[in-house]
A tleap script that builds the chain and sets N, CA, C and O, in Angstrom:
source leaprc.protein.ff14SB
mol = sequence {
  NMET LEU ASN GLN VAL LYS ARG ASN LYS VAL
  LYS GLN GLN HIE LEU ASP SER LEU GLY TRP
  SER SER THR ASN SER SER ALA LYS HIE PHE
  GLU THR GLN GLN LEU ILE GLU LEU LEU VAL
  LYS ASP LEU PRO ALA LEU GLN LYS SER ILE
  LEU LEU LEU ARG ASP LEU GLU GLY TYR THR
  TYR GLN GLU ILE GLY SER MET LEU SER LEU
  THR GLU ALA GLN VAL LYS VAL TYR LEU PHE
  ARG ALA ARG LEU LYS VAL LYS LYS ARG ALA
  ASN GLY GLN PHE VAL LEU ALA CSER
}
set mol.1.N position { -22.209 24.764 -18.739 }
set mol.1.CA position { -20.904 25.186 -19.191 }
set mol.1.C position { -20.398 26.333 -18.213 }
set mol.1.O position { -19.247 26.298 -17.777 }
set mol.2.N position { -21.184 27.235 -17.915 }
set mol.2.CA position { -20.778 28.358 -17.066 }
set mol.2.C position { -20.448 27.798 -15.619 }
set mol.2.O position { -19.495 28.249 -14.982 }
set mol.3.N position { -21.231 26.848 -15.150 }
set mol.3.CA position { -21.001 26.305 -13.807 }
set mol.3.C position { -19.613 25.530 -13.885 }
set mol.3.O position { -18.855 25.585 -12.916 }
set mol.4.N position { -19.285 24.844 -14.970 }
set mol.4.CA position { -17.969 24.143 -15.054 }
set mol.4.C position { -16.870 25.140 -15.032 }
set mol.4.O position { -15.853 24.900 -14.381 }
set mol.5.N position { -17.007 26.252 -15.707 }
set mol.5.CA position { -15.960 27.299 -15.681 }
set mol.5.C position { -15.783 27.863 -14.252 }
set mol.5.O position { -14.680 28.058 -13.739 }
set mol.6.N position { -16.947 28.102 -13.668 }
set mol.6.CA position { -16.866 28.574 -12.285 }
set mol.6.C position { -16.198 27.648 -11.379 }
set mol.6.O position { -15.351 28.056 -10.585 }
set mol.7.N position { -16.576 26.282 -11.468 }
set mol.7.CA position { -15.998 25.327 -10.655 }
set mol.7.C position { -14.453 25.160 -10.866 }
set mol.7.O position { -13.706 24.954 -9.909 }
set mol.8.N position { -14.022 25.254 -12.107 }
set mol.8.CA position { -12.613 25.251 -12.416 }
set mol.8.C position { -11.913 26.423 -11.778 }
set mol.8.O position { -10.848 26.235 -11.189 }
set mol.9.N position { -12.461 27.647 -11.864 }
set mol.9.CA position { -11.897 28.724 -11.341 }
set mol.9.C position { -11.770 28.670 -9.794 }
set mol.9.O position { -10.728 29.014 -9.236 }
set mol.10.N position { -12.852 28.232 -9.124 }
set mol.10.CA position { -12.819 28.053 -7.658 }
set mol.10.C position { -11.781 26.969 -7.313 }
set mol.10.O position { -10.977 27.139 -6.396 }
set mol.11.N position { -11.811 25.859 -8.061 }
set mol.11.CA position { -10.839 24.889 -7.777 }
set mol.11.C position { -9.333 25.293 -7.888 }
set mol.11.O position { -8.475 24.920 -7.089 }
set mol.12.N position { -9.109 26.105 -8.975 }
set mol.12.CA position { -7.777 26.638 -9.117 }
set mol.12.C position { -7.329 27.576 -7.996 }
set mol.12.O position { -6.194 27.548 -7.519 }
set mol.13.N position { -8.330 28.434 -7.597 }
set mol.13.CA position { -8.035 29.401 -6.467 }
set mol.13.C position { -7.730 28.611 -5.235 }
set mol.13.O position { -6.815 28.935 -4.478 }
set mol.14.N position { -8.520 27.544 -5.032 }
set mol.14.CA position { -8.289 26.802 -3.757 }
set mol.14.C position { -6.899 26.051 -3.796 }
set mol.14.O position { -6.175 25.995 -2.803 }
set mol.15.N position { -6.586 25.494 -4.973 }
set mol.15.CA position { -5.327 24.812 -5.140 }
set mol.15.C position { -4.189 25.777 -5.015 }
set mol.15.O position { -3.146 25.431 -4.462 }
set mol.16.N position { -4.363 27.017 -5.529 }
set mol.16.CA position { -3.320 28.068 -5.398 }
set mol.16.C position { -3.131 28.403 -3.890 }
set mol.16.O position { -2.000 28.574 -3.436 }
set mol.17.N position { -4.165 28.487 -3.176 }
set mol.17.CA position { -4.133 28.848 -1.695 }
set mol.17.C position { -3.358 27.738 -0.926 }
set mol.17.O position { -2.721 27.989 0.097 }
set mol.18.N position { -3.449 26.461 -1.490 }
set mol.18.CA position { -2.724 25.316 -0.846 }
set mol.18.C position { -1.294 25.251 -1.309 }
set mol.18.O position { -0.489 24.507 -0.749 }
set mol.19.N position { -0.966 26.026 -2.332 }
set mol.19.CA position { 0.453 25.999 -2.849 }
set mol.19.C position { 0.588 25.111 -3.959 }
set mol.19.O position { 1.697 24.690 -4.289 }
set mol.20.N position { -0.576 24.760 -4.625 }
set mol.20.CA position { -0.539 23.758 -5.704 }
set mol.20.C position { -0.613 24.496 -7.086 }
set mol.20.O position { -1.225 23.976 -8.019 }
set mol.21.N position { -0.018 25.653 -7.207 }
set mol.21.CA position { -0.160 26.348 -8.547 }
set mol.21.C position { 0.553 25.455 -9.560 }
set mol.21.O position { 1.330 24.555 -9.241 }
set mol.22.N position { 0.220 25.784 -10.804 }
set mol.22.CA position { 0.718 24.976 -11.880 }
set mol.22.C position { 2.240 25.144 -12.113 }
set mol.22.O position { 2.862 24.378 -12.848 }
set mol.23.N position { 2.805 26.165 -11.463 }
set mol.23.CA position { 4.214 26.378 -11.567 }
set mol.23.C position { 5.071 25.565 -10.500 }
set mol.23.O position { 6.301 25.572 -10.537 }
set mol.24.N position { 4.393 24.914 -9.614 }
set mol.24.CA position { 5.124 24.062 -8.685 }
set mol.24.C position { 5.603 22.785 -9.320 }
set mol.24.O position { 5.048 22.289 -10.301 }
set mol.25.N position { 6.680 22.262 -8.711 }
set mol.25.CA position { 7.254 21.012 -9.240 }
set mol.25.C position { 6.325 19.852 -8.945 }
set mol.25.O position { 5.542 19.867 -7.995 }
set mol.26.N position { 6.449 18.823 -9.817 }
set mol.26.CA position { 5.505 17.740 -9.758 }
set mol.26.C position { 5.843 16.942 -8.413 }
set mol.26.O position { 4.962 16.277 -7.867 }
set mol.27.N position { 7.018 17.015 -7.940 }
set mol.27.CA position { 7.385 16.342 -6.662 }
set mol.27.C position { 6.654 16.987 -5.518 }
set mol.27.O position { 6.154 16.268 -4.653 }
set mol.28.N position { 6.563 18.235 -5.459 }
set mol.28.CA position { 5.852 18.979 -4.353 }
set mol.28.C position { 4.447 18.635 -4.525 }
set mol.28.O position { 3.797 18.346 -3.520 }
set mol.29.N position { 3.882 18.630 -5.706 }
set mol.29.CA position { 2.492 18.281 -5.869 }
set mol.29.C position { 2.204 16.880 -5.380 }
set mol.29.O position { 1.177 16.627 -4.751 }
set mol.30.N position { 3.097 15.990 -5.666 }
set mol.30.CA position { 2.913 14.592 -5.226 }
set mol.30.C position { 2.962 14.538 -3.732 }
set mol.30.O position { 2.162 13.820 -3.132 }
set mol.31.N position { 3.842 15.247 -3.102 }
set mol.31.CA position { 4.000 15.164 -1.596 }
set mol.31.C position { 2.721 15.763 -0.954 }
set mol.31.O position { 2.259 15.229 0.054 }
set mol.32.N position { 2.127 16.868 -1.508 }
set mol.32.CA position { 0.959 17.409 -1.017 }
set mol.32.C position { -0.213 16.544 -1.260 }
set mol.32.O position { -1.108 16.463 -0.419 }
set mol.33.N position { -0.245 15.903 -2.357 }
set mol.33.CA position { -1.368 14.940 -2.611 }
set mol.33.C position { -1.341 13.813 -1.664 }
set mol.33.O position { -2.393 13.361 -1.212 }
set mol.34.N position { -0.058 13.281 -1.303 }
set mol.34.CA position { 0.002 12.247 -0.389 }
set mol.34.C position { -0.420 12.628 1.028 }
set mol.34.O position { -1.064 11.850 1.732 }
set mol.35.N position { -0.055 13.799 1.416 }
set mol.35.CA position { -0.566 14.336 2.702 }
set mol.35.C position { -1.941 14.428 2.802 }
set mol.35.O position { -2.501 14.020 3.819 }
set mol.36.N position { -2.620 14.956 1.797 }
set mol.36.CA position { -4.032 15.076 1.777 }
set mol.36.C position { -4.710 13.680 1.858 }
set mol.36.O position { -5.670 13.482 2.602 }
set mol.37.N position { -4.197 12.764 1.099 }
set mol.37.CA position { -4.725 11.419 1.106 }
set mol.37.C position { -4.638 10.772 2.500 }
set mol.37.O position { -5.553 10.074 2.937 }
set mol.38.N position { -3.451 11.039 3.217 }
set mol.38.CA position { -3.242 10.559 4.537 }
set mol.38.C position { -4.273 11.159 5.538 }
set mol.38.O position { -4.841 10.476 6.391 }
set mol.39.N position { -4.463 12.467 5.365 }
set mol.39.CA position { -5.377 13.116 6.291 }
set mol.39.C position { -6.777 12.742 6.131 }
set mol.39.O position { -7.492 12.743 7.133 }
set mol.40.N position { -7.259 12.421 4.989 }
set mol.40.CA position { -8.645 12.083 4.684 }
set mol.40.C position { -8.998 10.641 4.645 }
set mol.40.O position { -10.170 10.267 4.638 }
set mol.41.N position { -7.920 9.780 4.618 }
set mol.41.CA position { -8.145 8.389 4.398 }
set mol.41.C position { -9.093 7.718 5.427 }
set mol.41.O position { -9.826 6.792 5.078 }
set mol.42.N position { -9.076 8.178 6.666 }
set mol.42.CA position { -9.950 7.473 7.708 }
set mol.42.C position { -11.242 8.221 7.954 }
set mol.42.O position { -11.967 7.905 8.898 }
set mol.43.N position { -11.536 9.177 7.150 }
set mol.43.CA position { -12.832 9.944 7.319 }
set mol.43.C position { -13.962 8.894 6.917 }
set mol.43.O position { -13.710 7.991 6.119 }
set mol.44.N position { -15.202 9.047 7.492 }
set mol.44.CA position { -16.331 8.289 7.015 }
set mol.44.C position { -16.524 8.662 5.534 }
set mol.44.O position { -16.251 9.781 5.100 }
set mol.45.N position { -17.015 7.652 4.783 }
set mol.45.CA position { -17.153 7.853 3.312 }
set mol.45.C position { -17.861 9.120 2.904 }
set mol.45.O position { -17.432 9.871 2.027 }
set mol.46.N position { -19.009 9.323 3.615 }
set mol.46.CA position { -19.764 10.528 3.268 }
set mol.46.C position { -19.039 11.801 3.460 }
set mol.46.O position { -19.032 12.663 2.581 }
set mol.47.N position { -18.415 11.942 4.616 }
set mol.47.CA position { -17.614 13.128 4.903 }
set mol.47.C position { -16.481 13.263 3.967 }
set mol.47.O position { -16.201 14.377 3.523 }
set mol.48.N position { -15.853 12.285 3.655 }
set mol.48.CA position { -14.718 12.272 2.639 }
set mol.48.C position { -15.183 12.805 1.236 }
set mol.48.O position { -14.571 13.668 0.606 }
set mol.49.N position { -16.360 12.176 0.815 }
set mol.49.CA position { -16.897 12.624 -0.471 }
set mol.49.C position { -17.275 14.089 -0.459 }
set mol.49.O position { -16.958 14.834 -1.386 }
set mol.50.N position { -17.948 14.491 0.590 }
set mol.50.CA position { -18.351 15.881 0.628 }
set mol.50.C position { -17.139 16.843 0.670 }
set mol.50.O position { -17.116 17.875 0.000 }
set mol.51.N position { -16.172 16.475 1.456 }
set mol.51.CA position { -14.964 17.337 1.590 }
set mol.51.C position { -14.283 17.480 0.218 }
set mol.51.O position { -13.882 18.576 -0.172 }
set mol.52.N position { -14.156 16.331 -0.522 }
set mol.52.CA position { -13.437 16.363 -1.708 }
set mol.52.C position { -14.237 17.120 -2.849 }
set mol.52.O position { -13.680 17.832 -3.685 }
set mol.53.N position { -15.558 16.897 -2.794 }
set mol.53.CA position { -16.459 17.569 -3.747 }
set mol.53.C position { -16.395 19.030 -3.572 }
set mol.53.O position { -16.284 19.767 -4.551 }
set mol.54.N position { -16.462 19.492 -2.335 }
set mol.54.CA position { -16.504 20.939 -2.100 }
set mol.54.C position { -15.063 21.594 -2.234 }
set mol.54.O position { -14.888 22.566 -2.970 }
set mol.55.N position { -14.142 21.078 -1.567 }
set mol.55.CA position { -12.801 21.723 -1.438 }
set mol.55.C position { -11.903 21.512 -2.643 }
set mol.55.O position { -11.135 22.405 -3.003 }
set mol.56.N position { -11.984 20.372 -3.261 }
set mol.56.CA position { -11.187 20.087 -4.473 }
set mol.56.C position { -11.785 20.165 -5.793 }
set mol.56.O position { -11.122 20.510 -6.771 }
set mol.57.N position { -13.124 19.830 -5.862 }
set mol.57.CA position { -13.876 19.924 -7.099 }
set mol.57.C position { -14.614 21.253 -7.279 }
set mol.57.O position { -14.967 21.635 -8.394 }
set mol.58.N position { -14.835 21.935 -6.183 }
set mol.58.CA position { -15.502 23.249 -6.213 }
set mol.58.C position { -16.975 23.317 -6.391 }
set mol.58.O position { -17.530 24.341 -6.788 }
set mol.59.N position { -17.650 22.144 -6.074 }
set mol.59.CA position { -19.091 22.151 -6.181 }
set mol.59.C position { -19.699 22.925 -5.034 }
set mol.59.O position { -19.122 23.025 -3.951 }
set mol.60.N position { -20.911 23.489 -5.298 }
set mol.60.CA position { -21.668 24.241 -4.296 }
set mol.60.C position { -22.322 23.287 -3.260 }
set mol.60.O position { -22.417 22.082 -3.493 }
set mol.61.N position { -22.752 23.826 -2.161 }
set mol.61.CA position { -23.496 23.043 -1.203 }
set mol.61.C position { -24.749 22.451 -1.768 }
set mol.61.O position { -25.093 21.304 -1.483 }
set mol.62.N position { -25.439 23.234 -2.575 }
set mol.62.CA position { -26.646 22.818 -3.195 }
set mol.62.C position { -26.394 21.661 -4.206 }
set mol.62.O position { -27.150 20.689 -4.238 }
set mol.63.N position { -25.319 21.779 -5.031 }
set mol.63.CA position { -24.976 20.773 -5.970 }
set mol.63.C position { -24.590 19.430 -5.302 }
set mol.63.O position { -24.949 18.345 -5.759 }
set mol.64.N position { -23.865 19.570 -4.232 }
set mol.64.CA position { -23.443 18.384 -3.481 }
set mol.64.C position { -24.703 17.698 -2.922 }
set mol.64.O position { -24.902 16.491 -3.060 }
set mol.65.N position { -25.555 18.546 -2.273 }
set mol.65.CA position { -26.804 18.017 -1.647 }
set mol.65.C position { -27.625 17.255 -2.803 }
set mol.65.O position { -28.149 16.167 -2.561 }
set mol.66.N position { -27.711 17.824 -3.986 }
set mol.66.CA position { -28.481 17.107 -4.999 }
set mol.66.C position { -27.886 15.773 -5.407 }
set mol.66.O position { -28.577 14.772 -5.597 }
set mol.67.N position { -26.529 15.815 -5.535 }
set mol.67.CA position { -25.920 14.572 -5.849 }
set mol.67.C position { -26.034 13.486 -4.832 }
set mol.67.O position { -26.082 12.306 -5.179 }
set mol.68.N position { -26.078 13.855 -3.603 }
set mol.68.CA position { -25.973 12.865 -2.479 }
set mol.68.C position { -27.373 12.743 -1.801 }
set mol.68.O position { -27.480 12.006 -0.821 }
set mol.69.N position { -28.379 13.382 -2.244 }
set mol.69.CA position { -29.694 13.381 -1.633 }
set mol.69.C position { -29.674 13.831 -0.205 }
set mol.69.O position { -30.272 13.197 0.665 }
set mol.70.N position { -28.968 14.959 0.052 }
set mol.70.CA position { -28.958 15.608 1.312 }
set mol.70.C position { -29.455 17.018 1.157 }
set mol.70.O position { -29.520 17.583 0.066 }
set mol.71.N position { -29.820 17.586 2.364 }
set mol.71.CA position { -30.149 18.996 2.303 }
set mol.71.C position { -28.840 19.815 2.427 }
set mol.71.O position { -27.790 19.323 2.839 }
set mol.72.N position { -28.983 21.068 2.047 }
set mol.72.CA position { -27.759 22.007 2.120 }
set mol.72.C position { -27.298 22.041 3.528 }
set mol.72.O position { -26.084 22.039 3.729 }
set mol.73.N position { -28.134 22.071 4.540 }
set mol.73.CA position { -27.696 22.109 5.966 }
set mol.73.C position { -26.948 20.926 6.335 }
set mol.73.O position { -25.955 21.014 7.056 }
set mol.74.N position { -27.404 19.736 5.845 }
set mol.74.CA position { -26.688 18.484 6.084 }
set mol.74.C position { -25.319 18.473 5.497 }
set mol.74.O position { -24.399 17.968 6.140 }
set mol.75.N position { -25.110 19.016 4.273 }
set mol.75.CA position { -23.864 19.040 3.680 }
set mol.75.C position { -22.901 19.900 4.417 }
set mol.75.O position { -21.728 19.560 4.567 }
set mol.76.N position { -23.416 21.069 4.900 }
set mol.76.CA position { -22.609 21.948 5.740 }
set mol.76.C position { -22.117 21.332 6.967 }
set mol.76.O position { -20.961 21.536 7.339 }
set mol.77.N position { -22.956 20.563 7.643 }
set mol.77.CA position { -22.651 19.883 8.897 }
set mol.77.C position { -21.571 18.830 8.639 }
set mol.77.O position { -20.574 18.770 9.358 }
set mol.78.N position { -21.764 18.039 7.659 }
set mol.78.CA position { -20.801 16.928 7.299 }
set mol.78.C position { -19.499 17.542 6.873 }
set mol.78.O position { -18.445 16.992 7.193 }
set mol.79.N position { -19.512 18.671 6.155 }
set mol.79.CA position { -18.317 19.318 5.718 }
set mol.79.C position { -17.552 19.859 6.949 }
set mol.79.O position { -16.338 19.701 7.081 }
set mol.80.N position { -18.325 20.499 7.832 }
set mol.80.CA position { -17.652 21.083 9.099 }
set mol.80.C position { -16.943 20.076 9.866 }
set mol.80.O position { -15.816 20.266 10.322 }
set mol.81.N position { -17.691 18.867 10.025 }
set mol.81.CA position { -17.101 17.828 10.864 }
set mol.81.C position { -15.897 17.160 10.163 }
set mol.81.O position { -14.937 16.750 10.817 }
set mol.82.N position { -15.967 17.058 8.824 }
set mol.82.CA position { -14.845 16.516 8.069 }
set mol.82.C position { -13.562 17.457 8.177 }
set mol.82.O position { -12.451 16.981 8.413 }
set mol.83.N position { -13.775 18.786 7.996 }
set mol.83.CA position { -12.730 19.687 8.088 }
set mol.83.C position { -12.062 19.746 9.495 }
set mol.83.O position { -10.852 19.911 9.650 }
set mol.84.N position { -12.940 19.599 10.483 }
set mol.84.CA position { -12.422 19.558 11.890 }
set mol.84.C position { -11.595 18.365 12.090 }
set mol.84.O position { -10.522 18.498 12.679 }
set mol.85.N position { -11.979 17.175 11.654 }
set mol.85.CA position { -11.152 15.960 11.837 }
set mol.85.C position { -9.859 16.107 11.105 }
set mol.85.O position { -8.822 15.747 11.663 }
set mol.86.N position { -9.837 16.620 9.874 }
set mol.86.CA position { -8.641 16.778 9.098 }
set mol.86.C position { -7.680 17.744 9.788 }
set mol.86.O position { -6.468 17.534 9.845 }
set mol.87.N position { -8.305 18.848 10.326 }
set mol.87.CA position { -7.471 19.814 10.987 }
set mol.87.C position { -6.817 19.165 12.207 }
set mol.87.O position { -5.623 19.353 12.441 }
set mol.88.N position { -7.591 18.401 12.989 }
set mol.88.CA position { -6.988 17.790 14.103 }
set mol.88.C position { -5.822 16.853 13.726 }
set mol.88.O position { -4.774 16.858 14.372 }
set mol.89.N position { -6.034 16.030 12.638 }
set mol.89.CA position { -5.038 15.132 12.197 }
set mol.89.C position { -3.805 15.876 11.707 }
set mol.89.O position { -2.666 15.508 11.998 }
set mol.90.N position { -4.073 16.924 10.962 }
set mol.90.CA position { -2.960 17.753 10.462 }
set mol.90.C position { -2.044 18.317 11.595 }
set mol.90.O position { -0.815 18.286 11.539 }
set mol.91.N position { -2.753 18.825 12.608 }
set mol.91.CA position { -2.011 19.345 13.777 }
set mol.91.C position { -1.167 18.241 14.483 }
set mol.91.O position { -0.070 18.487 14.984 }
set mol.92.N position { -1.718 17.074 14.492 }
set mol.92.CA position { -1.024 15.970 15.077 }
set mol.92.C position { 0.207 15.495 14.191 }
set mol.92.O position { 1.258 15.114 14.708 }
set mol.93.N position { 0.012 15.543 12.906 }
set mol.93.CA position { 1.006 15.186 11.976 }
set mol.93.C position { 2.199 16.188 12.073 }
set mol.93.O position { 3.352 15.763 12.015 }
set mol.94.N position { 1.933 17.489 12.218 }
set mol.94.CA position { 2.912 18.417 12.246 }
set mol.94.C position { 3.655 18.506 13.525 }
set mol.94.O position { 4.837 18.848 13.564 }
set mol.95.N position { 2.929 18.184 14.612 }
set mol.95.CA position { 3.534 18.171 15.911 }
set mol.95.C position { 4.532 16.995 16.015 }
set mol.95.O position { 5.621 17.129 16.573 }
set mol.96.N position { 4.132 15.873 15.472 }
set mol.96.CA position { 4.944 14.669 15.480 }
set mol.96.C position { 6.217 14.894 14.662 }
set mol.96.O position { 7.297 14.416 15.010 }
set mol.97.N position { 6.051 15.661 13.529 }
set mol.97.CA position { 7.163 15.812 12.587 }
set mol.97.C position { 8.250 16.794 13.095 }
set mol.97.O position { 9.388 16.811 12.626 }
set mol.98.N position { 7.825 17.600 14.071 }
set mol.98.CA position { 8.883 18.694 14.518 }
set mol.98.C position { 9.682 18.154 15.585 }
set mol.98.O position { 10.574 18.834 16.092 }
savepdb mol mol.pdb
quit
C-alpha cells in the first residue's frame, strides 16, 4: 500500500514536470500523449517497457528488475539508452517543426 502511494506521488510529480497536471485541458494532455507515443514507438520492447515503468509508472529500478528478471544495473543501462534515443528523436522532431 505504501509503495503504491509512493509510486502515485512520484508519477504525479513526473507528470507535473512534463506539464500534465490535472488542471491542463484534455486536448493538451492528448497532444502530449501522442508525442510520447511517437517518440517511444520504435524503441526496442524491453527499453520501451523499462522507460514507461520507470518514468510514467514510478517503479524503482529494483522493482523493474524483479518484474523483468534483470539486475538493477541492467535496468539502468536500458533506461539510459532508451532516454538517449527518445531525446535524440525529440530534438529531431522539434528541429523539423520549427
